[in-house]
C-alpha positions as CSV (number, residue, x, y, z in Angstrom):
1,M,12.4,0.5,20.5
2,R,15.7,-1.4,20.3
3,T,14.5,-5.1,18.7
4,S,13.2,-5.7,14.6
5,E,10.6,-8.0,16.8
6,E,9.2,-5.3,19.3
7,L,8.7,-2.9,15.9
8,K,7.0,-5.1,13.9
9,S,4.7,-6.1,16.9
10,R,3.6,-2.7,17.6
11,V,2.7,-1.4,14.6
12,E,0.9,-4.7,13.8
13,S,-1.5,-4.3,16.8
14,L,-2.4,-1.3,15.7
15,T,-6.2,-1.5,14.3
16,K,-8.5,0.7,12.3
17,Q,-9.9,2.4,15.7
18,N,-6.8,3.7,16.5
19,P,-5.4,7.3,16.3
20,P,-1.6,7.8,14.4
21,A,0.5,6.1,15.6
22,F,4.5,8.0,16.2
23,F,7.4,5.2,16.2
24,Q,11.4,6.7,16.7
25,L,13.6,4.7,16.3
26,P,16.9,4.6,17.7
27,E,19.7,7.1,15.9
28,G,22.2,4.5,14.2
29,H,20.6,2.1,15.4
30,H,20.4,-1.2,12.7
31,F,17.1,-3.0,12.5
32,L,17.5,-6.3,10.9
33,V,14.2,-7.5,9.4
34,G,14.2,-10.4,7.2
35,H,13.9,-13.5,9.6
36,L,10.4,-11.4,10.4
37,M,9.0,-12.2,6.8
38,E,5.7,-13.1,6.7
39,G,4.5,-13.5,2.5
40,S,4.1,-10.5,2.1
41,G,6.5,-8.4,3.0
42,F,8.2,-7.4,7.4
43,L,5.1,-4.6,8.2
44,K,1.4,-5.0,7.0
45,L,-0.7,-2.2,7.1
46,D,-4.4,-2.0,7.0
47,G,-6.0,1.1,6.9
48,V,-3.6,3.0,9.7
49,S,-1.6,5.9,9.7
50,V,2.7,5.6,10.8
51,T,5.3,7.3,11.3
52,L,8.5,5.4,11.4
53,A,11.2,8.5,12.2
54,A,14.7,8.7,13.6
55,L,16.7,11.2,15.1
56,G,19.5,12.9,13.4
57,S,21.8,10.3,11.3
58,G,18.4,7.7,11.2
59,A,18.3,4.2,11.5
60,T,18.5,1.6,8.8
61,L,15.8,-1.7,8.3
62,D,17.9,-4.0,6.6
63,A,15.6,-6.9,4.4
64,Q,18.8,-9.1,4.6
65,Q,17.3,-10.3,1.1
66,L,14.2,-12.3,2.2
67,G,11.6,-10.0,1.0
68,R,10.2,-6.7,0.7
69,F,10.1,-4.1,3.3
70,F,6.0,-2.6,3.8
71,Y,3.0,-4.5,2.2
72,V,-0.1,-1.5,2.5
73,T,-3.2,-1.7,2.0
74,A,-5.0,1.0,2.7
75,G,-4.0,4.4,5.0
76,N,-0.6,6.8,5.6
77,L,3.0,5.6,6.5
78,T,5.5,8.0,6.5
79,L,9.0,7.3,7.0
80,T,11.5,10.3,8.4
81,N,15.9,8.9,8.3
82,L,15.5,5.8,7.5
83,C,18.1,3.2,5.1
84,M,16.2,0.6,3.9
85,V,18.4,-1.5,2.1
86,N,18.8,-5.3,1.2
87,G,15.1,-5.5,0.0
88,L,13.7,-7.8,-2.8
89,A,10.6,-8.3,-4.4
90,Q,8.9,-11.0,-7.2
91,A,9.7,-9.6,-10.3
92,R,8.5,-6.1,-11.8
93,Q,7.2,-5.5,-8.3
94,S,8.6,-3.6,-6.0
95,A,10.2,-3.7,-2.2
96,R,7.2,-2.0,-1.1
97,H,4.2,-2.2,-2.2
98,F,0.6,0.1,-1.7
99,H,-2.7,-0.5,-2.9
100,R,-5.1,2.3,-4.1
101,Q,-6.3,3.8,-0.6
102,H,-2.5,4.8,0.5
103,S,-0.3,7.5,1.4
104,L,4.1,7.1,1.2
105,S,5.6,10.1,2.1
106,T,9.4,10.4,3.1
107,K,11.0,12.7,4.4
108,S,15.2,13.4,5.6
């Protein structure tokens, strides 16, 4: 997976009936995701389990000061070896949004 457009399309095409999905991002790749922000964030997850992982020195998601990274209403999100930079949120909110039925785990 080489582009932020491809990443967004593949993750958001998942449905609740899909098994947990694993996406490996290229080592050292810098994904510019700000231009793909829609309302609540770059990636919206609702009832799916997703792992985003990069090997070696990791990969970077750059929100370009244009919004938040994730909006998770239900499901699980695991991030491994990812650096998130330049994320924005409204006052008193996080650059990552999770409702009650969620799980976020990060690994390095």
